[in-house]
C-alpha positions as CSV (number, residue, x, y, z in Angstrom):
1,M,0.0,0.0,0.1
2,T,1.4,3.3,-1.0
3,S,1.8,6.3,1.2
4,D,-1.4,8.2,-0.7
5,Q,-3.4,5.1,0.3
6,L,-2.3,5.2,3.7
7,L,-3.1,8.9,4.1
8,I,-6.7,8.3,2.3
9,V,-7.3,5.4,4.9
10,A,-6.2,7.5,7.9
11,I,-8.1,10.5,6.9
12,S,-11.4,8.4,6.1
13,F,-11.3,6.8,9.4
14,G,-10.9,10.0,11.4
15,C,-13.6,11.6,9.7
16,S,-16.1,8.7,10.1
17,A,-14.8,8.2,13.6
18,V,-15.8,11.6,14.5
19,V,-19.4,11.4,12.9
20,C,-19.8,8.2,14.9
21,L,-18.9,9.8,18.2
22,V,-21.5,12.5,17.4
23,G,-24.1,9.8,16.4
24,A,-23.1,7.9,19.8
25,G,-24.2,11.2,21.5
26,L,-27.3,11.6,19.5
27,V,-28.3,7.7,20.4
28,W,-27.7,8.8,24.0
29,V,-29.7,11.8,24.1
30,L,-32.5,9.9,22.3
31,R,-32.3,6.8,24.3
32,R,-35.6,7.4,26.0
33,R,-37.4,8.5,23.2
34,S,-39.0,6.4,20.3
35,L,-36.9,3.3,18.7
36,R,-37.7,4.9,15.4
37,W,-35.3,8.0,16.1
38,G,-32.2,5.8,16.9
39,I,-33.0,3.8,13.8
40,A,-33.0,7.3,11.9
41,V,-29.5,8.0,13.6
42,V,-28.1,5.0,12.4
43,A,-29.0,5.5,8.7
44,L,-27.8,9.2,9.3
45,V,-24.3,8.3,10.6
46,A,-23.8,5.5,7.7
47,V,-24.4,8.5,5.2
48,G,-22.8,11.2,7.2
49,S,-19.5,8.9,7.8
50,F,-19.2,8.5,3.8
51,V,-19.5,12.4,3.2
52,A,-17.3,13.1,6.1
53,A,-14.7,10.8,4.5
54,L,-15.3,12.0,1.3
55,M,-14.8,15.9,1.8
56,G,-11.8,15.2,4.1
57,T,-10.2,13.0,1.4
58,A,-11.2,15.2,-1.5
59,R,-7.7,17.2,-2.1
60,A,-5.8,13.7,-1.5
61,M,-8.0,12.2,-4.2
62,F,-7.2,15.2,-6.5
63,L,-11.1,15.6,-7.3
64,S,-11.9,18.9,-8.9
65,A,-14.6,21.2,-7.3
66,H,-17.3,20.2,-9.9
67,D,-16.8,16.6,-9.2
68,L,-16.8,17.1,-5.2
69,Q,-20.1,19.1,-5.5
70,V,-21.5,16.4,-7.7
71,A,-20.7,13.5,-5.1
72,V,-21.7,15.7,-2.1
73,W,-25.0,16.1,-3.7
74,V,-25.5,12.7,-4.7
75,S,-24.7,11.5,-1.0
76,V,-26.9,14.4,0.3
77,V,-29.9,12.8,-1.7
78,A,-29.1,9.3,-1.0
79,G,-28.6,10.1,2.6
80,T,-32.2,11.7,2.7
81,V,-33.9,8.7,1.2
82,S,-31.9,6.3,3.4
83,V,-32.9,8.3,6.5
84,L,-36.7,8.4,5.2
85,F,-36.3,4.6,4.7
86,A,-35.0,4.3,8.1
87,L,-37.8,6.2,9.7
88,V,-40.5,4.0,7.8
89,V,-38.8,0.8,9.1
90,G,-38.5,2.2,12.8
91,Q,-42.1,3.3,12.4
92,L,-43.1,-0.6,11.6
93,V,-40.9,-1.8,14.3
94,V,-42.7,0.6,16.9
95,R,-46.2,-0.7,15.7
96,W,-44.7,-4.1,16.0
97,S,-43.7,-3.3,19.5
98,R,-47.0,-1.8,20.7
99,V,-49.0,-4.7,19.1
100,L,-46.9,-6.9,21.5
101,R,-47.2,-4.4,24.3
102,D,-50.9,-4.4,24.1
103,A,-51.1,-8.3,24.0
104,A,-48.7,-8.3,27.0
105,R,-51.1,-6.0,28.7
106,E,-53.9,-8.2,28.0
107,F,-51.9,-11.2,29.3
108,G,-51.3,-9.0,32.5
109,T,-55.2,-8.6,33.1
110,R,-56.9,-11.5,31.8
111,G,-54.0,-14.2,32.2
112,S,-54.0,-15.5,28.5
113,F,-51.7,-14.1,25.7
114,P,-53.6,-13.9,22.5
115,A,-52.2,-15.9,19.5
116,G,-50.9,-14.3,16.0
117,A,-47.8,-13.1,14.4
118,R,-46.2,-10.2,15.7
119,G,-43.5,-8.7,13.3
120,P,-40.0,-9.8,13.0
121,A,-38.3,-13.1,14.4
122,E,-37.3,-11.9,17.5
123,F,-40.7,-10.3,18.2
124,D,-42.6,-13.7,17.1
125,E,-40.0,-15.5,19.6
126,L,-40.8,-13.2,22.3
127,A,-44.6,-13.7,21.6
128,A,-44.4,-17.4,21.4
129,E,-42.4,-17.6,24.9
130,L,-45.2,-15.3,26.4
131,R,-47.9,-17.8,25.0
132,R,-46.0,-20.9,26.5
133,T,-45.7,-18.8,29.7
134,S,-49.3,-18.0,29.6
135,E,-50.0,-21.6,29.0
136,R,-48.0,-22.6,32.2
137,L,-49.6,-19.7,34.4
138,N,-53.1,-21.2,33.5
139,E,-52.0,-24.7,34.3
140,A,-50.4,-23.5,37.6
141,Q,-53.6,-21.5,38.4
142,G,-55.7,-24.3,37.7
143,R,-53.7,-26.7,39.8
144,E,-53.7,-24.1,42.7
145,R,-57.7,-23.7,42.2
146,Q,-58.1,-27.2,42.6
147,L,-56.0,-27.3,45.9
148,E,-57.7,-24.6,47.3
149,T,-60.9,-26.4,46.7
150,S,-59.4,-29.4,48.4
151,R,-58.4,-27.6,51.1
152,R,-61.4,-26.0,51.9
153,E,-63.3,-29.1,51.5
154,L,-60.7,-30.8,53.8
155,V,-61.5,-28.1,56.5
156,A,-65.1,-28.5,56.2
157,W,-65.1,-32.2,56.3
158,V,-62.5,-32.6,58.9
159,S,-64.4,-30.1,60.9
160,H,-67.5,-32.0,60.7
161,D,-65.7,-35.3,61.3
162,L,-64.0,-33.8,64.6
163,R,-67.4,-32.1,65.8
164,T,-69.4,-35.0,65.9
165,P,-67.3,-37.1,68.1
166,L,-66.3,-34.4,70.1
167,A,-69.8,-33.7,70.7
168,G,-70.6,-37.3,71.5
169,L,-67.7,-37.0,74.1
170,R,-69.0,-34.3,75.8
171,A,-72.6,-35.7,76.2
172,M,-71.2,-38.8,77.5
173,T,-68.9,-37.0,79.9
174,E,-71.6,-34.9,81.2
175,A,-73.8,-38.2,81.7
176,L,-71.0,-39.8,83.5
177,E,-70.5,-37.0,85.7
178,D,-74.1,-36.8,86.4
179,E,-74.2,-40.6,87.3
180,M,-77.1,-40.9,85.0
181,V,-75.3,-43.9,83.2
182,A,-76.8,-47.4,84.0
183,E,-73.4,-49.3,82.4
184,P,-70.6,-47.0,82.4
185,A,-68.3,-49.5,80.9
186,T,-70.3,-49.3,77.5
187,Y,-69.7,-45.5,77.5
188,Y,-66.1,-45.9,78.3
189,T,-65.5,-48.2,75.4
190,Q,-67.2,-46.0,73.1
191,M,-65.5,-42.9,74.4
192,R,-62.0,-45.1,73.6
193,S,-63.4,-45.8,70.1
194,E,-64.2,-42.1,69.4
195,V,-60.7,-40.9,70.8
196,T,-59.0,-43.9,68.5
197,R,-60.8,-42.5,65.6
198,M,-59.8,-38.9,65.9
199,T,-56.2,-40.0,66.9
200,R,-56.1,-42.0,63.4
201,M,-57.6,-38.8,61.6
202,V,-54.6,-36.8,63.3
203,D,-52.2,-39.0,62.2
204,D,-53.5,-39.2,58.6
205,L,-53.1,-35.2,58.6
206,F,-49.9,-35.5,60.0
207,E,-48.8,-37.7,57.3
208,L,-50.3,-35.6,54.5
209,S,-48.7,-32.5,55.9
210,R,-45.3,-34.2,55.7
211,I,-46.0,-35.3,52.0
212,H,-47.1,-31.8,50.8
213,S,-44.4,-29.8,52.5
214,G,-41.8,-32.3,51.0
215,T,-40.5,-33.3,54.7
216,L,-41.1,-36.8,54.2
217,Q,-37.8,-38.7,54.4
218,L,-37.5,-42.2,53.2
219,S,-35.4,-44.9,54.5
220,L,-35.0,-46.8,51.1
221,Q,-33.7,-50.5,51.1
222,E,-34.5,-53.6,48.9
223,V,-37.8,-55.3,49.9
224,S,-39.7,-58.0,48.6
225,L,-42.8,-56.6,47.3
226,G,-44.9,-59.8,47.3
227,D,-44.0,-60.1,51.2
228,L,-45.4,-56.6,51.8
229,V,-48.4,-57.8,50.1
230,S,-48.7,-60.7,52.3
231,E,-48.4,-59.0,55.6
232,T,-50.9,-56.3,54.2
233,V,-53.4,-59.0,53.4
234,A,-52.7,-60.6,56.8
235,G,-53.3,-57.4,58.6
236,A,-56.5,-56.8,56.8
237,S,-57.9,-60.2,57.1
238,P,-59.8,-59.7,60.3
239,V,-61.7,-56.6,59.1
240,A,-62.7,-58.6,55.9
241,R,-63.9,-61.5,58.0
242,E,-65.9,-59.1,60.0
243,R,-67.5,-57.6,57.0
244,G,-67.8,-61.1,55.2
245,V,-65.4,-60.0,52.5
246,R,-63.2,-62.8,50.8
247,L,-59.6,-61.3,50.7
248,G,-56.8,-63.0,48.8
249,G,-53.8,-62.3,47.1
250,R,-50.6,-63.8,45.2
251,A,-47.6,-63.0,43.7
252,E,-46.0,-63.7,40.3
253,G,-42.4,-64.7,41.3
254,E,-40.0,-62.7,43.5
255,T,-40.5,-58.8,43.0
256,L,-37.7,-56.8,44.5
257,V,-38.0,-53.0,44.7
258,T,-36.3,-50.2,46.1
259,A,-38.6,-48.7,49.0
260,D,-39.3,-47.7,52.4
261,P,-41.1,-50.7,53.9
262,A,-43.1,-49.1,56.6
263,E,-44.3,-46.1,54.1
264,L,-45.1,-48.4,51.2
265,S,-47.0,-50.8,53.6
266,R,-48.9,-47.9,54.7
267,A,-49.9,-47.0,51.2
268,L,-50.8,-50.9,50.5
269,S,-52.6,-50.9,53.7
270,N,-55.1,-47.9,52.6
271,L,-55.7,-49.4,49.6
272,V,-56.5,-52.9,50.7
273,T,-58.6,-51.6,53.6
274,N,-60.2,-49.0,51.2
275,A,-61.4,-51.9,49.1
276,V,-62.7,-54.2,51.8
277,R,-64.6,-51.1,53.2
278,H,-66.4,-50.4,49.9
279,T,-67.0,-54.4,49.1
280,P,-70.3,-55.6,50.2
281,A,-70.8,-58.9,52.3
282,D,-70.0,-62.1,50.1
283,G,-67.8,-59.7,47.7
284,E,-64.2,-60.3,46.9
285,V,-61.1,-58.4,47.2
286,V,-58.1,-59.7,45.1
287,V,-54.4,-58.5,45.3
288,R,-51.8,-59.3,42.9
289,V,-48.1,-58.5,42.4
290,R,-46.6,-58.7,38.7
291,A,-42.9,-58.1,37.6
292,G,-42.4,-56.3,34.6
293,E,-39.0,-55.6,32.7
294,S,-38.4,-52.0,34.7
295,T,-41.6,-51.8,37.0
296,A,-43.3,-53.6,39.4
297,E,-46.9,-53.6,39.6
298,V,-49.4,-54.3,42.5
299,S,-53.2,-54.1,41.5
300,I,-56.0,-54.2,44.2
301,D,-59.6,-55.5,42.8
302,D,-62.8,-54.8,44.6
303,E,-66.5,-55.3,44.0
304,C,-67.6,-51.9,45.2
305,G,-69.9,-51.4,42.4
306,G,-67.6,-48.8,40.5
307,I,-66.8,-45.1,40.7
308,P,-68.8,-42.7,38.4
309,T,-66.9,-41.7,35.5
310,Q,-66.9,-38.1,36.5
311,D,-65.2,-38.7,39.7
312,L,-62.5,-40.8,38.5
313,A,-60.2,-37.6,38.2
314,R,-61.0,-36.8,41.8
315,V,-60.3,-40.1,43.8
316,F,-56.8,-39.2,45.1
317,D,-57.8,-35.5,45.9
318,V,-57.3,-34.5,49.5
319,A,-60.9,-35.0,51.4
320,W,-62.7,-37.1,48.5
321,R,-64.8,-39.6,50.0
322,G,-66.8,-40.6,47.2
323,N,-70.5,-40.9,46.4
324,H,-73.3,-43.4,45.1
325,A,-71.3,-46.9,45.5
326,R,-68.8,-45.1,47.6
327,T,-71.0,-43.2,50.2
328,P,-69.2,-42.6,53.3
329,T,-70.3,-44.9,56.0
330,A,-70.0,-44.5,59.9
331,D,-66.3,-45.8,60.0
332,S,-65.0,-43.6,57.1
333,G,-62.2,-41.3,57.5
334,A,-61.9,-37.9,56.5
335,G,-60.7,-38.7,52.9
336,L,-56.9,-38.7,53.3
337,G,-55.9,-42.4,52.7
338,L,-56.0,-42.2,48.8
339,A,-54.3,-38.7,49.2
340,I,-51.8,-40.3,51.2
341,V,-51.2,-43.4,48.9
342,R,-50.6,-40.9,45.7
343,G,-48.2,-39.0,47.8
344,I,-46.1,-42.1,49.3
345,V,-46.1,-43.7,45.8
346,E,-45.1,-40.9,44.0
347,A,-42.2,-40.3,46.7
348,H,-41.0,-43.5,45.6
349,R,-41.0,-42.4,41.8
350,G,-44.2,-44.5,41.1
351,T,-47.7,-44.0,40.0
352,V,-51.0,-44.9,41.2
353,S,-54.3,-45.1,39.4
354,V,-57.8,-46.3,39.1
355,T,-60.2,-47.9,36.6
356,N,-63.5,-49.3,36.5
357,L,-64.2,-53.2,36.2
358,S,-67.6,-54.6,35.5
359,D,-68.4,-55.0,38.9
360,G,-66.1,-53.0,40.9
361,C,-62.7,-51.0,40.6
362,R,-59.0,-51.9,40.1
363,F,-56.3,-49.7,41.8
364,L,-53.1,-50.0,40.2
365,V,-49.6,-49.0,41.9
366,T,-46.7,-49.3,39.8
367,L,-43.2,-49.0,41.2
368,P,-39.7,-48.8,39.4
369,V,-37.5,-51.9,39.8
């Protein structure tokens, strides 16, 4: 590169740098204004840099006065057209941003983001992300509403279930104090039964609170699922005999899972006891254990008469106690047993579901092996 060329480069760089510094100052001054002015300044700086470099190097390029004047006018006209075009593009960008702003405002007030194109790819990506956020927010709000409804139902039902035995205990206590009871032993037995029932309810509430708060600690070890089912069936057999319900279970081979024996046994006991409670006399409850390639399944089939289709999705909700074929009886709990089952099974990274059979229901617990 010759010395003249180096001089032209240096002069062009210096003149363009000065214009760029002036443009940076304008952008800073207009930083709070509309985006269209920033785009116009960019176009103006681009043309201004060329004109300044041309004027600065005119002598070094040996341009005549006429040629320099022609070049300047051509640059001014081209610059004016460029700035006008930049203003038009800036107006379009501002319009797109306003449309996106209005959609975001609607998202803030209504909780849903409207669909539709929002302009350039970056705006479309932002709109798509806002739509996904809207969907996730709506799902979270739906879950929150469902949980709030369950909490209100739980408070109402537990309050009712506690009020009734407490009123009975008060009446029996007053009768014993006034010595108006011919056989006090009967009252003592009934009082102990009510206290036991309330204790069981409080224990269930405590267990459920541990599950929902994430403080449930599992002592994992390798256990035989068949042995757990056998113990559960043996524990529920006296209740089944008292109700005239046939209770049986069988396992297909040795099935080992990594689980907390106490917590998993409680979940299975809740399911089996629930099935026995809702199966009429001369009915049958069958518990089966099956092993798959990567999972183990425990199914509990009963003859409860089935659950209404509209209630199947609510079976494991807090405070759900059923209706129709599963109308709560005198020994029904507060509707916490199945909610506890789901919490314990999910803590073991498993799933629990329910389906209707021809004359009853099937609860299916699936655990990873």
